[in-house]
N, C-alpha and C positions, 0 to 999 in steps of 0.2 A: 617116231615123232617125239614121244615123251623124252626119250634118251637125248635126242638132239637138243630139245628145248632146255634141258637141264645143263647143257654144256655151252651155253652162250658165253662168249668172252666178255670181259669187262668193257671192251670197246663197244660191243654190240648193245650192252645194257645202257650205258650212258645216263644222262640226266633229262628228265622230262621238264620241259620249259613251263613257266607259269603263263600259259597261253591266254588267259583271261585277265591278266593284270593290265591295268590301264583302260579297260573297257567295262568289265563287270565289277571291278573294285579298283581302288587306287593303286597305281604302279609304283609310286614313290614310297619308299619304306617309312620315311618320317611322317608323311601325310597319312599313310595307312595306319601306322601305329597310333597317331592322334585320333583317328576315326574310331578304331577299335576300343581305345581307352574311353572315348566318349560313350560308346554304346554300353560298355561294361559298367561305367560309372553310373549310368542311369538305372541300372538294376539295383534294387535295395541290397544292403549289406547282409540282410537276413530276411527270411520268410517265416512268418508266424513264430518269431523268437528263435529260429535256428540260423546260426551264422553260415554264410556261404563262403567257400564251397562246403557242401555237406561232406563230412569226413567219410571216406570210403566210397563215395558215389562215383562209379566208374562206367556207367552206361547212360548215354543221352540220345535223344532224337532231336534233330535240328534241321532247319530248312537250308536250301542251297541256291537261292536266287541271288540277284545282284545285291550288294551290301546296302545300297541306299534304300532297298525295299525290305529285304528279310534280315539284314544285319542287326537291327534293334531287337527283333524277336529271337534270333539265334543267341544273342548275348545272355539271355536268361538261362538257356541250357548250359552254355559254356561257363558261366559264373558258378553254376551248381556242380560242375565236374571237378572231382578231386584227382589230380595227377601226381600227387606226391610219392606214390608207391609204384607208379607205372613203369614197367620195363619194356612194354610194347603197346602199340595202339592199332586196333583194327578200325578201318574206315570202310563202311559198306554203303554203296550207292547204286542207283539204277542207271541203266544205259540209255542215253539220249541220242547217241551217234550211230549206232548200228543195231540190227536185230540180234538179240542174244538169248539163247536158251540155256539156262543153267547159270553157272558162275564162271568168272574169268579173273585171272591175276595179271598184274603188270609185268612187263619184261624190263622195265627201267630199274636202274640201281638207286636213283635218287629222284626226289620231286623238288623242283625249285619253287621258292616263294620270294617275294620282294625282300624278305628279311634274311634269307639264307636257304640252304638245302636241308630237307628232311630225308634221312637215309631209309631205304626200304629194307625190311627184315628179310634178307635173302634166305636165311636158314629156315624161317617159318614158311615162306612162299614155296621153297623147294620141297619142304615136307608136305605141303598141301598138294603140290603138283604130282607128287609120287602116288597120291591116292588114285590118280587117273580120273578124278571128278571135275577137274578145273581145266579150262582152256586158257589160251593166252589172249590178252587184249590186243587187237591190231594197233600198231603204234600210232597210226594217224588218228584212229578213234580214241585212243587213250589221251592223246594231246588235245583233241577237240572236246572231250568230255568235261563237263563242269561240275557234276554232282560230287566228285571227290575233291577236286581242286579248291572249291569254294570253302572247304572246311580247314584247309591247311594253314592259311594266315591266322585264323582264330586259334587253331591248335598251337601254332608257334607262340602267339601272344600269351596263352595260358602257361605254356612250358617256360617261357621267359619269366613269368611271374612266380613260377614254382621252383625252378632250378637256377643256380648262379652261374652256370657255364653251359654253353650249347653242346659241349662234348658229352654232357650227361643226359641230353634229350633222348627219350626212347625212340626206337625205330618204328616205322609204320608198315602196315600190311593193307594196301588198297585192294578192295575186291568189288567188282561189278556184279550185281545180282540181276539176272535177266528174267524172262518169263518162266513161270514154274507153276505146276499144279499144287494143290494143297499137300498132297503126299510128297511131292518133290521138295517143297519148302521144309517139311518136317525132316526129310532125309538130310538136307543141307544143315538144318539146325542141329541134328544129332551129330553130324560130322564136326561142327564147330563148337559143340558143347564142351569138349575137353579143354579148349582154350578159355571158355567162359568161366570155368571152375577156378582158373588161376587168378588169385586176388591181385596179381601184379600186371594184369592185362586190362586195358581200357577199351571202350567201344564207342564209336561215333556212327550213328545211323542217319543217313542223309535222305531227307524226303520233304517235299512240299505237299500240301494237301489239295483241296479241291481246285481244279482248273476249270473255270466256267467260261463258256463262250463258244462261238461258232468255230474258232480256230482249233478248239479241243473236241469238237463234236459232242459237247455235253452242255445242255442248257435246261436243267430242271427248273420248273416254275410251279407256282400254286395255281391250280385250275380246277374249278368245280369241286372243291373240297379235298382234292388229292394233289400230291406232287407228281408232275408229269414231265418227262424229258422231251423237250421239243425236238431234239435231234435224233430221237429214237422212235418217233411216232409216225404212223402211216395214217394220218388223220387223227383228230383229237380223241377218237373213241378207242384207239389202240390200247389194249390191256398191257401189252409189253412195255408201253411207255410209262406206266404208273409205277412209282417207286414206293417201297414199303416203309413209309414214314408217316406217323400220325401223332405228332407231339401235341401238347397242350398249347395251342397257339397263343392263348391269352398270356402265357409266361414268356414268350419269345418274340412276339410281334406287337407293334404298336396298334395295328388294326388287325385283330384276329380273323376277321372275315375276309381280308384281302392282304395277306403278308407280302412284303417286298421280296424281291429276288434275293437280296443279300441276306435276308432273314431265313430264306429257304436254304441257302448255302451253309449258313451257320448250323442249321438243324442237321444237315447231312454230315458236316464235319464233326458235329458233336456225337453223332451215332458212331463214327469211326473212332473218335477219341475214347468214347465209353467202352468200345470193344477192346481197344488197346489196354485201357486201364483195368479191364476185367482179367487180364493175364491169360485169357484163353485164346490160343491160336485158331482153333476151329471157329470160335465166335467172330474173331476178326475177319477170317477168310469169308465167312458167311455174309457179314455186313458188306464187305467190299463187293462180293458177287451180286448181292441183291440190289444195292444202291447204285452199283457201277460208278461209285465215286472215283474221280480221276486223281487218286493219290499216287503220284509218280513213283514214290518209294515204297509202295505197298509190299513188294517182294522182299526188299531188305528188312522191313519191319517184320514181315511174316517169318523170315528166317531167324531173327534174333528172338522173337517170341517163342518159336518152336524150340530153340536152344535153351531158353529159360525154363520151358516146361520140362525138357529132358533132365536138366540139372535138379529142378525141384522134385521131380519124381524119384530120382536116384536118392535124394536126401529125405524122401518121405515127407516132403513139404509141398505137396500139390496145392495149387491155389495161391501160392506166393509168387514172388518175383514180378510184382506188378509196378508199372511206372505211374507217374503222376504228371499230368500236363500243367505247366506253370505259366504258359503264355500262348495266346492265340490272336492272330491278326489277319486282316485281309487287305490286299493291295487296293481294293476299290469296293465301295458299298454300291453294288449294282442295283439299278432300278429299271434299266431299259434292256430289251432283249438283244440289242445290237452291241451292248457293252461287254466287258470281260473282266475277269478277276482271278487272282490266285491267292490261296490261303496259306498261312504259315503257322506252324505250331512247334513249341519246344516242350520236351518232356525229359524227365530224369528219374533215376531209381535211387532209393535211399541208401544209407550207409551199408546196408546188407540187401542185395537184390532180392533176397528171399525173406524179408522182414515185413510184417504188417504195419510197421511204423512209417512207411513211406508217406501215407496220407498226412500224418501229423508233421512230418518233416517238411513236406513241400506245400502243405496247405491246399487251398482251393485254387480254382482257375483264376488267372489274372489276365483278363482281356484288356487290350489297349488298342485304340483305333490307330494311333500314330504317336510319334514323339514330337511332332510339329517342329522338326528341325529342318534347316535349309537342306535342300537336296542337291547332290552333285549330279553330274551327267552320267554317273556310272550306275549300271545295274538296271534291273527290271524285275517285275514280279516273278518271272520264271526264268531268270537269267538276266534279262534286261528288257526294257522297252515298254512296260505297261505304264498307265497313268494312274498312280496311286492317289489315295484321298488326301494325303498330307501335302502335297505340293500343289506331296502331302505336304518324303524325303523326304539317301540320302537319296520336288522334288519330291508336286509334284509338290503346292508347294513349298514352301519356303517363302516366298516373297520375292519382290523384285530384286534383281541383281544388276550387274553392269549391263550397259546397253548391248542388245543382241544376244545376251547370254541365254535368255529363255528360248529364243529361236534355235540356238545351237543345241540346247538340251533337247528340244523337240525333235530335231533331226537325228541326234544320237539315239534317243529313246525309240524312235520309229524304226531306225535301222536295226537296232538290237532286237526289237520286237519281231521284225521280219525274219531275222536270223533264227530266233526261237521258233517261229512258224515253220521255217525250213527244216529245223531239227525235228519238229513234230511230224512233218510230212515224211522225212527220211525214216523215222521210226515206223511209220505206216508202210513204208516200202518193204521193210522186212516181213511184215505180216502179209503184204500183198504177194511177195515172192512165195511164201508158204502156201497161200491159197492157189496160186497159179500151178504149183507143183501138184497140189491135191486135185486140181481140175484135170490135169493130164491123166491122173490115175482113176478119176471118178468115171464110172461107167454111165452114170446118168448126169448129163450136162444140159438137160432141158430147162426151160424157164422156171419150172417148179422146184428145181434142185436147190438145196440149201447152199451148197458150194457155189453154184452159179449166182444165187442171189447175194451172198456175202461178197463174192468177187466183184459183181457189178456195183454194189453199194460202195465198197471201199474204193474202187477205181474212180467212181464219180466224185466221191468225197475228196480224193487226192487231186483230181483235175480242178475241182472248185477251189481248193486251197491254193493251187498254183496260180489260178487266174486272179484270185484276190491278192496274193503276194505280188504278182506282176503289176497289177494296178497300183498298189500301194508304193511299190518301188518307183514306178513312173512319177507318181506325185512327189516323192522325195527328190528325185533327180531333177525335176522341173523347178524345185525351190531354189532360189539364188543362194540360200544359206548352205546348200549342199556343197558348194564350191569353196566354202570357208576352209582355210588350212586345217582347222581343228576337226572338220567333219569329212573332208574329202577322202581320207584313208578308209574310214569306216563305211562310207557310201560305196566306194569302189569294192571293198571286200564283200559287202552285202550283194552287190551286183554279180560278182564272181561266184559267190556261194549259190545264189539263185540259179544262175546259168548252169552251174555244175549239177545242181539238184535236178533241174529239168532234163538235162542231158542224161543223168543217171536213170531217171524214170523212163526216158525214151529208149535207152539201151536195154533196160529191163523188159520193156514191152516188146522191143524188137526181138530180143532173145526168146521171149515166150512165144512170140509169133512164129519164129523159126521152128521151135519145138512143136507148136501146133501144126505147122505145115508138114513137118516130118511125120506127125501122127496121121495127118490127112492122107499122106501118101501111103502109109501103111494100111489105113482103113480102105483106101481106094483099091489097093492090091488085093485086100481080102474080098472086096465086093467083085472085082474084076481081075482075077489072077492072071489072065492072058493078055492084059493090056501092056503096051510098050511104054517105055519111059516117057516118050513124047505125049502119049495119050494120058498117062498119069498126071503130067504137068498141066495138060489142058484141063483135066478134071479138077485139079486142085485150084487152078487159077481162074476157072470159069465162074459164071454167075450161078445163082441158085438153081435156075431152070435146067441148065446143062448138067449141073451136079446131081440133081434129082434124077435126070434121065440115066446118068451113069450108074446109080444105085437101083434103078428100077428093075424089078424082077429078082432082087436079092431075097433069098429066103431068110436072111438074118434080120429080123425086125429091130433087134437091139443095135446091130451095126448101123442100120439106116438111121435110127434115132440119134445115136452118138455122133455119126458122121455129120448129120445136119446141125447138131448143137455145136460141134467143133468148128464147122464152117461159119456158123453165126458168130462165134467168139472170134474167129479169125478176122471177120469183117469189122467187128467192134474194135479190135486192136488196131486195125488199119486206121479207123476213124480217130482213135486216141492218138496215134502217132501223128496224124495230120493236125490234130489240135495242138499237140506239143510243138510241132513245127510252126504253127501260127503264133504260139506264145514266144518262141525264140525270134521269129521275124518281127513280132511286135517290139520286143526289146531291142532288136537291131535297128528298127526304124526310129525308135526313141533315141538311140545312141547317135544315129545320123543327124537327127534334128538337133540334138545337143551340140554336135560338132559344128553344124551350120551356125548355131547361135554363139559359138565360142568366140568368133571375131567380135561380135557385139559385146560379149562379156569382157573380152580383153580391153576393148575401148572403155567400157564402164570402169574396169579395174584401173585403167590409166588415169581416167578422170578422178577416180576415187583416191589414187595415190597423190595426184596433184592437190586435190582438196585436203588430203591429209597433211601434205607439206605446208599448204597455206595455213592450215589449222595450227601446225607446230609454230610457224612464224608468228601467227596471231597470239598464240600462248606465250611466246617469248616476249613480245611487245607488252602483252598484258602483265606479265611478270615484272617487266621493267617499270611499268606504270605503278604497279602495286608497291614495288620497292621505293619508288620516288614518293608515293603517297605516304608510305610509312615513315620516311625520313622527314617529310613536311609535318606530319602529325607529331613526330618527336620534337621538332623545333617548336611547334605550337605549345606543346606541353611544357617545354623549357621556359618559354616566354611567360606562360601562365604562372609557372612557379616563381619566376622573378617578380611578377606583378603582385602575387600573393605575399611574397617576402617583403616587398616595399610597403604594402598596406599594413602588414603586421608591425613593421618598424614604426610607421607613422602612428598607428594606434598605440604602440608602446610609449612613444614620445609624448603623445597627448595625455595618456594616463599618468605618466611621470610628472608632466607639467601641472596637471590638476592636483596631484598629490602634494607637490611642493608648495603650490599656492595655498592649499588648504592648511598646510603646516605653518606657512608664513602668516596667514590671516589669523590663525589661532594665537600666535605670539603677540601680534599687534593688539588684538582685542584684550589680551591680559594686561598689557601696559595701559591701555585706555581705561580699563576698569580700576586700576590702581590710581591713576591720575584723577579719575572722577571721584574716588573716595577721598583723596587728599584735598581736592577743591572743595568738596562738601564739608569736610572737616574745617577747612579754612573759613568757609562762609559761616559755619556755625560759631567758630571762635570769634570771627570779626563781628558777628551779630551780637555775641555776648559782650564784646568790648564796646561795641557801639552803644549798647544799653548802659554799660558802665560809664562810658564817656558822657552820655546824655545826662545821667544822674549826676556825674561830676560837674557837668556844665551847669546843671540846675543849681547844684550846691554853690557853685562859684557865683552864679548870678544872684543867688539869695544872699550870699555873703557880701557881694559887691553892693547889693541894694542896702543891706543893713549898714554897710559902711558909708553909704551915701555917695558911692563912686559913680553911680549912674549906669547906663547900659554899656554892653560890650561893643567894642569897635568892630568894624567890618573885618579887619585883618584877624582879629581874635576869633571871630565866629568862623572864618574860613579855616584857620589853623585847627580849631577844635573839630570841625567837620571832617577834615582830611584824616585826622587821627583815628576816626572811626573805621576807616577802610584800609589802614596799614596792616599788612599781614605779618603776623609774628611768626616767622619761619622757625625760629628756635623753638617756639611752643609747639608748632606742628611736628617738627622732628622729634621732639621729646614725647 
C-alpha cells in the first residue's frame, strides 16, 4: 500500500481546486487582494515598539473561518510572520470532513488559490510517508476540507509581499491532524521536530477556538457559582457538567454575581490560551480535557507544542518556545442560550522560538470586538454562516446596502451555516462508527453499559441535529430570496449536502444493523445450535417475547443478557432508520410543494420582469427630463449673466457720468470765484472813484459858487454821476 502510494503518477496527483473560493472568501483575485490588504493594513505596523513582521518569527496560530468573520483576526498572525528565509511551509489543520485518527498527507501536487497555484513539497511528503505514520487524505475530503485552504490566500499574499517572483515561493506541506491521545500527540511532535529545527521552515497552525451553541453540543453557562455545561448535564446537579474554572469574576464580568455567557466563553478561551502560552504540552492537554473546550484545532496545536518541547529539551532550554497571543475575537457576544458563537485567536512566536523575549516582542493581548467594516456575503464564524456582532463584518453589520442585499446575505449565511452544521454532524458520524464497532465487541450492552450510553447519546444528538438542519433548510427554501440567481446555487448545494449526509447516516445505521443481525444469528445459534436457518431467522426477526422463549433454558446467562441487549439495539436502529426516512420524506414533500409553487413563482417573475422593464423606461424618461432641466437651467444662468452684465454696464456709465459732472462743476466754480473777485475789486475801485468824484464835484461846486456861476445844470449833474460808475478796466487788469 505504501509503495503504491509513493508511485502515484503526476496525472493522479493533479491540482486541488480552491473549492471554498466564492463562498467562504472572495473568488475574484483583485477583490480578494484588496480585502486581504485591508485586513493587514488595519494591523499596527509595530507592537510595543517592535516592527512587524518580527524578524525570524516562523510559527503562527491562526483561525480558519470565513474571511468576513475571522479574516481580521488572522491578519494579526500573518503580519507577524516572517517568510523571508522560508524554503518550505508546513500547514497543520484539523479534519472537518471525515473521521481521522492520526495524521494524513495530501495526494495532490498543487493547491490552487485565486492568485495562483502553491506547489506541494513532494520530497518532504514522500519522506514523511516513508515513516509509515501517515495516511493519505481521501481526495474528496481533501477538496471539501477548509481548515487548510483558508490559510493559502493569506500565505500567498504574504509571500507576494516578501518575494519579487512567484517562482521563489516556498512549497507547502499540508497535513491534517486527527484525533490523538496525549502520548500520540507527543509522538507526532517528536517526528516533526526535526523539521522544526530547520530555521528555513515556517509553520502555520490552523484552529478556531470555543464553538458555543447547541449545534456544537457545548453550552457552558454560569450557574449557582460555577460554570456548568448545559449540554453535558443530566439535571443541573450533575457534577460531570461542572467545569473547573473559578476566575475572579470582578475582573472579567460587568456583573460578577451573574456573568454573561460571552464572558464565560472568554474565561474558558483564556484558560486555553494561558495553557498554550505556558509552553507545556501536558498543561494544554489537561485544560482541554477538563474544560472540554471545543477548540477544533486542539490536536494540531498539541502536536506543534509537543514538537517545540522536544527541540527545547534537546537544546537544554526547557520552558522556552512559548507563543504569545496577539489577538482574540468572538463572532457573537452570546447572551441567550439559543444563540451561538465561535472564537478566533492569533498567536505567534518571537524571532527565536526558544527565546524568553517573546513577551516583549509581542506585548500583551489585543482584543478587538470587530473592525466595524461592511460585511460581504462570504464566510461565517466557523466557515460561514454565523451572525457576528459587527454586522458586525466581512456583516453582520455593516450597514444598509443595496436593496435586497441584506436578504441575500441572510440566505447565504444561513446556507453556509447549515453546511457547517452538516460537517459537524459528519465528524460525529466517524465517532459513531467507532462506537458501533465497539458495541459489537462489547460483551455488556445493557442499559448501564458505558458504550451503550455513549452510543445512545451520540445517536440522539445526531438525530436532533439532522432535524434542526432540516427545519432550517425548509425555512430557507420557502424564502423567496432563495430563488435569487445569487443564492440559488448555494441553496441547491446545501440541499444536496444535507440529503447526502442523511443518506450517509442511514447507510451507516443500516450497515450496523446488518452487523447486529449477523451477531444475533450467531448468538441464536449459540443458544440453540440445533435450530434450522428458518428458525434462526424467525428468532432474529421475532418480537421480544418470542426471542426470550428462544433463549429460555440457556445456561449461559451472559449470552442471554447480550442477546437481549443486541436485540434492543437492533430495534432502536430500526426506529432510527424510520426517523431518517421521515426526514427524507419531509424534504421530498417540501420539494414537491416548492415545485407546485413554481408556476406562481414564474408568474411573479414575469410580472417582476415587466415591472423592471417599465422601471427602465421610466428611468430613461426621467433621465431625459433631467437632461432637459439641466439645459433649461443652463440657459437661465446665461440670461442671468447677461442681465448682471447689463446692470454692471449701467452702473459703470452712471458712475462715469457723475464723475464727469463733478469735474465740470469744479471748473465752473473756479471761474465764478475768479469773476466774483474781479467784480468785487471793480466795485471797490468804483467806490473809491465815486468818493473821489464826489469830492471833485464838491470842489467844482465850491469853485463855481466862488465864481458866482451858480448851481450845476441837470446835464452836468447826470454826467458827473455816471462817471462814478464807469469801470476802469485798465485799472482792474493792472
